[in-house]
ZAFI-672268 format. One record per residue (C-alpha): z, y, x; residue in one letter. Coordinates in steps of 0.05 Angstrom, whole numbers, padded with zeros to 5 digits, always signed. Example, Ala and Ser with C-alpha at 12.3 -4.5 7.8 and 13.67 -1.06 7.14 Angstrom:
BEGIN
+00156-00090+00246a/+00143-00021+00273s/
REM end
This chain:
BEGIN
-00335+00104+00468x/-00333+00044+00422x/-00369-00013+00456x/-00411-00064+00418x/-00389-00136+00427x/-00428-00197+00403x/-00388-00260+00390x/-00414-00328+00368x/-00400-00402+00371x/-00338-00444+00356x/-00272-00411+00337x/-00246-00422+00408x/-00310-00392+00438x/-00306-00331+00392x/-00233-00322+00411x/-00248-00330+00485x/-00302-00276+00483x/-00254-00231+00445x/-00201-00244+00498x/-00247-00227+00556x/-00266-00162+00521x/-00193-00142+00515x/-00165-00169+00580x/-00171-00106+00622x/-00133-00063+00572x/-00083-00119+00559x/-00065-00127+00633x/-00069-00054+00652x/-00032-00026+00592x/-00009-00071+00535x/+00037-00121+00570x/+00073-00063+00604x/+00084-00024+00539x/+00147-00016+00497x/+00108-00045+00438x/+00095-00110+00475x/+00168-00115+00496x/+00192-00105+00425x/+00149-00162+00399x/+00164-00209+00458x/+00238-00206+00439x/+00218-00257+00385x/+00198-00310+00436x/+00227-00377+00416x/+00251-00352+00348x/+00253-00395+00285x/+00212-00343+00249x/+00155-00347+00300x/+00157-00424+00299x/+00153-00424+00223x/+00094-00377+00221x/+00056-00418+00272x/+00069-00482+00233x/+00039-00450+00171x/-00022-00426+00209x/-00032-00496+00237x/-00026-00527+00168x/-00070-00479+00129x/-00115-00442+00178x/-00129-00489+00237x/-00194-00453+00256x/-00157-00387+00263x/-00106-00424+00306x/-00165-00445+00350x/-00190-00373+00352x/-00121-00350+00374x/-00121-00403+00428x/-00188-00378+00453x/-00162-00307+00451x/-00103-00326+00495x/-00150-00363+00543x/-00197-00304+00549x/-00138-00256+00559x/-00107-00303+00611x/-00040-00296+00576x/+00007-00349+00547x/-00011-00371+00477x/+00059-00359+00450x/+00056-00286+00473x/-00013-00274+00443x/+00007-00307+00378x/+00069-00263+00374x/+00028-00200+00387x/-00016-00219+00328x/+00048-00225+00286x/+00074-00157+00307x/+00075-00126+00238x/+00110-00187+00209x/+00166-00184+00261x/+00174-00110+00275x/+00173-00051+00227x/+00143+00000+00276x/+00081-00029+00308x/+00032+00025+00331x/-00016+00013+00273x/-00029+00066+00220x/-00092+00087+00181x/-00111+00128+00121x/-00163+00108+00069x/-00200+00148+00016x/-00224+00105-00042x/-00279+00131-00088x/-00294+00084-00147x/-00358+00086-00187x/-00421+00045-00200x/-00429+00042-00124x/-00360+00050-00093x/-00346+00084-00028x/-00289+00069+00021x/-00276+00117+00079x/-00223+00098+00130x/-00189+00128+00190x/-00169+00073+00239x/-00105+00096+00272x/-00075+00057+00330x/-00040+00059+00397x/-00068+00117+00440x/-00062+00071+00500x/-00122+00033+00473x/-00167+00095+00470x/-00232+00079+00504x/-00218+00004+00501x/-00235-00011+00428x/-00300-00037+00401x/-00343-00060+00344x/-00352-00135+00342x/-00413-00170+00312x/-00388-00240+00296x/-00434-00299+00282x/-00386-00358+00282x/-00409-00430+00274x/-00362-00439+00215x/-00359-00381+00166x/-00399-00319+00148x/-00424-00269+00198x/-00386-00203+00197x/-00373-00139+00235x/-00304-00113+00250x/-00269-00059+00290x/-00234-00090+00350x/-00169-00077+00386x/-00155-00110+00453x/-00114-00175+00446x/-00120-00178+00370x/-00161-00223+00324x/-00209-00185+00278x/-00198-00168+00205x/-00137-00122+00205x/-00177-00057+00212x/-00244-00048+00176x/-00297-00100+00167x/-00360-00118+00128x/-00388-00189+00120x/-00459-00214+00113x/-00442-00229+00040x/-00429-00155+00027x/-00354-00161+00025x/-00323-00096+00051x/-00250-00089+00071x/-00206-00036+00102x/-00133-00047+00121x/-00073-00002+00125x/-00008-00019+00159x/+00054-00026+00115x/+00123-00025+00147x/+00160-00076+00104x/+00232-00090+00120x/+00229-00162+00095x/+00218-00218+00145x/+00201-00284+00114x/+00172-00350+00140x/+00101-00339+00115x/+00031-00336+00142x/+00023-00275+00188x/-00011-00218+00154x/-00066-00213+00207x/-00083-00286+00197x/-00090-00274+00122x/-00138-00216+00131x/-00177-00255+00183x/-00183-00311+00131x/-00209-00262+00080x/-00270-00251+00124x/-00287-00325+00114x/-00293-00316+00039x/-00362-00308+00007x/-00337-00276-00057x/-00288-00220-00072x/-00255-00264-00125x/-00241-00317-00072x/-00209-00265-00027x/-00162-00244-00083x/-00145-00316-00098x/-00129-00328-00025x/-00082-00268-00025x/-00046-00290-00087x/-00038-00363-00067x/-00017-00356+00006x/+00056-00351+00027x/+00060-00284+00063x/+00104-00256+00118x/+00089-00182+00130x/+00049-00134+00088x/-00015-00094+00086x/-00053-00048+00039x/-00126-00068+00029x/-00186-00035-00002x/-00235-00089-00024x/-00305-00085-00054x/-00369-00125-00053x/-00442-00105-00059x/-00470-00116-00128x/-00402-00105-00161x/-00375-00039-00187x/-00301-00058-00178x/-00261-00024-00122x/-00195-00059-00112x/-00132-00030-00083x/-00084-00084-00060x/-00013-00082-00033x/+00020-00146-00010x/+00082-00167+00028x/+00130-00226+00029x/+00155-00210-00040x/+00090-00205-00078x/+00019-00179-00089x/-00003-00119-00130x/-00078-00114-00146x/-00116-00069-00192x/-00184-00035-00197x/-00188+00039-00186x/-00217+00085-00239x/-00209+00152-00203x/-00209+00175-00130x/-00148+00155-00091x/-00119+00157-00021x/-00072+00109+00014x/-00032+00119+00078x/+00020+00071+00106x/+00072+00057+00053x/+00077+00021-00013x/+00058+00065-00072x/+00039+00016-00128x/+00089+00018-00185x/+00107-00056-00176x/+00115-00050-00101x/+00142+00019-00082x/+00215+00001-00091x/+00211-00056-00040x/+00249-00044+00025x/+00203-00008+00073x/+00200+00044+00128x/+00163+00108+00108x/+00150+00153+00168x/+00142+00228+00160x/+00069+00221+00182x/+00054+00170+00127x/+00089+00212+00074x/+00054+00277+00093x/-00015+00244+00099x/-00006+00214+00030x/+00017+00280+00000x/-00038+00321+00034x/-00092+00272+00015x/-00069+00271-00058x/-00069+00347-00058x/-00140+00352-00031x/-00164+00302-00084x/-00128+00342-00138x/-00163+00405-00114x/-00230+00371-00125x/-00248+00358-00052x/-00297+00301-00059x/-00320+00292+00013x/-00278+00235+00042x/-00299+00253+00113x/-00272+00323+00103x/-00206+00295+00077x/-00199+00247+00136x/-00214+00302+00186x/-00160+00347+00157x/-00109+00377+00205x/-00078+00430+00159x/-00009+00403+00177x/-00007+00411+00252x/+00053+00365+00260x/+00032+00310+00212x/-00044+00315+00205x/-00089+00264+00171x/-00136+00262+00231x/-00090+00246+00289x/-00107+00262+00361x/-00043+00292+00389x/-00016+00260+00452x/+00054+00267+00423x/+00038+00240+00354x/+00103+00226+00316x/+00086+00152+00305x/+00051+00144+00373x/-00016+00134+00338x/-00084+00167+00344x/-00147+00160+00303x/-00193+00113+00341x/-00253+00114+00293x/-00273+00130+00222x/-00313+00082+00179x/-00353+00105+00118x/-00374+00047+00074x/-00422+00054+00016x/-00421-00008-00027x/-00488-00011-00061x/-00521-00055-00112x/-00557-00096-00059x/-00521-00084+00007x/-00467-00045+00043x/-00492+00014+00083x/-00440+00041+00131x/-00428+00086+00191x/-00375+00087+00245x/-00356+00154+00274x/-00318+00168+00338x/-00303+00242+00324x/-00304+00286+00262x/-00366+00328+00256x/-00407+00287+00305x/-00464+00239+00288x/-00443+00168+00276x/-00436+00122+00335x/-00463+00063+00294x/-00504+00056+00230x/-00502-00013+00199x/-00518-00054+00138x/-00491-00122+00118x/-00563-00148+00122x/-00564-00134+00197x/-00510-00187+00206x/-00551-00245+00181x/
REM end
């Protein structure tokens, strides 16, 4: 079950609480995993040093949050920082996700959060009330800062994040730091400016919207650029670049990502308009959209599903643990104030 975690105070204090939440899973599972070993191969690298220098220069409060995270985890800071750079340094981190995007006067974003099955039962929903920055709620993985999954802020900014497996490694700001910084923005326009103006390392796909605005943005970014446009018809995004400006960039497209994209597009073309039905689909037994197989091809399972309704005055949203079951949590952005 997804636990509810309340975090407040200074950046270091928030990070420390986050670290204590994730410490059991980190010590029992993560640091013994092949994923951890793959990322730790970058210890002492020039790329890691360059990324840390950029975080220090441009996002010092997030650096403090990472230091608190390492303290709460009781792990070396360098190791924890590297783990939070995993998608910048390594093309196959166990992070996935599928998102259905429904534009309109009141947009809707529905998102399967796919991650390492070893974290099943150890994830949570964090309610953040930091001393510096807006309050927000975010899905939590052990040993990771918030913001690279799904989140809603007290200002009605809604964001979901999909992994992209870019082949380009550049000395930029880590992608998880960028999405964490987006949660400090009060306006959607400021979030887009941040994305366009920051030197980037790895890549993500984002769905972005804000209460009181009809625009639903689909965003792809990596070290080579940013592609942003508003959606005018229902869409689905899995884990590879599909925007015309971005899709020819060097990337790794797994069979799972390709089939989820194709199946989701087919369901939308057939007129299926229930995003929860789409995200629960297992028509393809080998590469389903909803992923719960112990031998998943990408070593990922669906940890939760978020259904975000971006209204004129607030964001109403639910978090589900299993398809067909009542939501585990019902929230609004107003509950974060």
